[in-house]
N, C-alpha and C positions, 0 to 999 in steps of 0.2 A: 230265236228262242233260246232261253237259258239251257246250258248243258251242266249246270252246277249239281252236286249231289242232292238227290231227292228223297223224301220220305218213302217214296214207292220204289226205291232201288231194290228192295227185298223181293218185289214180284218178278224181276227180270230173270231169275233163274229158279223160280218157285214152282215145282211140279204139282204140289197140292193146289196151287191157285188155278192151274189148267184143269185139274180134275173137278173143281167146284164149278168152273165155267162149262165144262163139257155136260154137266148134269143139269143145267138150266132148262126149264120148259121151253119148247120151241115156241109156244104161244107168246112168250115174253118178247119174242123178236118180230112177231107177225106185222104189227103196224110199221115198224121201222123197215122191214123188209119191203113192204109194200110202197113206202115212200121212196126208197132207193131204187126201186125197179124202173128202169129207163123206158121211155115210150118207143124207142126205136130198137128193132131186133139186133142183137149183137153189140149194143153200145157198151162203152167202158163206164164203170162205176167204182168208187173207192169207199171202203168201210174203214174209218180211222179208229183204231183200238178194236180191231176185229176179233180179239179173243181167240178162241179155238176155230173160228171160221164158220159158224153155223149160218150167218147171213150170206157170206161169200159162197159157200156150198150150195145153198138153195138157189141163188141167182145163177151160178155157173151151170147147174142142172137145167135151168131154163133157157140157156143158150146165150147168156150175156158174159161180156168179158169182165168178170168181177175180180177186183183187186182188194187187198187188205194190208194194213200195217199194224204193228203192236210192238210194245217195248219188251214183252216177255218171250224169251227164247223157247221154253216149253210150249207156250201157246202156238207159236209159229210152227214148231216142230209137228204139232197135232194136224196142222193143215196140210202138211206134205202128203197125206193120204189121199187128197182129192185135187190139189192144185199146186202150182209153183208160182203163183201170183200173189202170195202173201209174204210180205217182207219184215224182217226185223228192223226197227229204226230207233233212233235215240230219243224220240219225243220232241225233237226239234223241227228243222225244215224237212218237209216231206220230200222223199226222193223221186219226184216227178216234175215234169215241165209245166210251165203255165198253161192253162186252158186245156187240161188234158182229159178231163172227165165229164160225162154228161150228168152224173149224180155223184155227190160227196156227202157222206154223213158220219156222224159220230154219236153213239148211244151210250149215255152215262160216262163220259170221258172228261168233259170240260171241267167238272168239279175237282178232277184230280191233277190237273196239269200246272206245271210251275208258272207258265206265262200264258194265261187264257186269252189276252188281247192278241198276242201273236199267233196262237192256235187257230183262232177264228179267221184271221188274215190269211194264214197258210190254206185253211179249207177253201176259202173263196179263190185264192190264187190258182189252185189246181183245177178249179171248176170252169168249164167252158161258158162263154157268154150265152145266156139263155138257158143254162143248165140250173139245176137245183142243189141247194145245200140244205141238209137236214140235221138239226142239232136237238138232242134230247138229254135232259139232265134232271135231277131232283130240283124241286123248288123250295129252297132253304128259307124263302121269305114267305112262306104260306101264312096267312093269317085266319084261314078257314079250314074246315075239314077235319079229319080224324086220322087214326093210324100214324101218329107222328113219331117216327121212328128215331129222329135226331133231336138232340136237346134244343137246337135253334128253332126248332118247329113247336116245341112242346110248351104248354101252359099259357094262360091268358096274358100274362105279362109279356112273354116273348111274342105272342101273336099281335098284340098292341104295338110292340116295338117294330115288328116286321112290317105292319101297316104304315107306320110313320117312316120307315126306312124306304119303302116303295115310293111313297108320296114325295119324299125328300129327293130320291134318285130321279124321279121323273122331272122335278123342278130343275135340278142341275143339268139334265139332258137338254133342257130348253135354254137355260141361261148360260151355262159354261160347258158345252158338249166337249170341247177339246181336253177338259180336265177330268172326264168321267173314267173310271177304272172299275174293274171288277173288285168287289169286296173280297179281301182274303180272310181265312179262317185257320185257327190252330187245329191241327188233327188230334183226334181223341185217342189216347193209347190206353187201352184197357182190355181185359179178359172177362167174359168172351166178347169176341169181335162181333159187331152188329152192323148192318148196312150203312155204308158211307161214313163210318167213324174216321176213315182216313181221308175225307174230302178236305180240300184246302182253299177251294173257292166257292163263295156263297152264290151258287148259280140260281137264276130265276129268269122267267120268259122275257121280262122287260130288258134286262141287260143282254141276253142273247140276241133279241131283235135289234137293240140299238147297235151292237158291234157289227151285225150283219149289214145293216143299212150304211154304217159308217164305212164299210169296205165295199160298197158298191152293188148292194143287193136291194130288192124290194121284197117286203114281206108278202107271203101267200097265205100262211096260216099260222096262227098262234093259239095254243090250246093247253089245257091242264091235263090232257089225257094222253098218255104215252102207250096205251094198250088198245086193242080193238074192243069197243063196247058197243051195246046196242045203239043204234042211230039216234033214237029219241033222247037216250040219256046223255050221248056225246053232244047233241044240239043243246039241251038244256043246261049242261055244265059250262058250255063255252059260249053261250048266248051273250053275256054281258061282261064288262071289264072285271067283274069278280073272279074270272078265270085266272087273273094274275095273282090271286090270293090262295089258289087251291092247288092240291096235289103236286102236279109235275109241271115241267117247263119244256113244251114241244114247240119248235119253231121251224117252219119250212119257208125258204126264200128263193128267189130267182135272181141269178146274177145278171145284171143288166147288160144289154148288147153294147 
């Protein structure tokens, strides 16, 4: 992974960023926490981009060996109140051996990294065969829905272009898979800051699933819902391929034996 200067370097020592994360609603993490929860008591798991450690704290209390990494020193300092298993890292190679964790996950991280292809590869590398990898990010190629907080999602013109982009990417995945890369975006610099202005990767469920499969995983779940919602609503939203054009990008995969 690249260690070149990043547009996110300012968060590495930003105490106010840690304050923002500390005040996020616990319900925001509920589905991700459940997906990261191992099936075996005491098993190891890793939260990549763990923030101030809400997920790690919850799963540690439940008796699991929960680990986390983050690029922000103030974030990691907050985790010292309840664990010594959260590490500061440079956003590059994960500081763990191959096949080390039963569960590996990243919530709203891939859209911010310099080398998303390598990021997915690293997440799979440290996951044990038979273990699960959970990736969740915004769907910047949504062509349906509402509450479009990023310009890439907003307006009928963009939604039409997003639909065409998804169809084109699916075609390239079939015809020239070795040439497929995540689409990069230019971060938005403005005041006031709004969610994901600083995103530099056009994340979507199709791409996340593709790169997980390329790195030796089989897909278990692809959804447009990253929060816990009523079962009937979740079923309806994710029943058809239209889920690739809605809300968020939630992908769970199993690393092949």
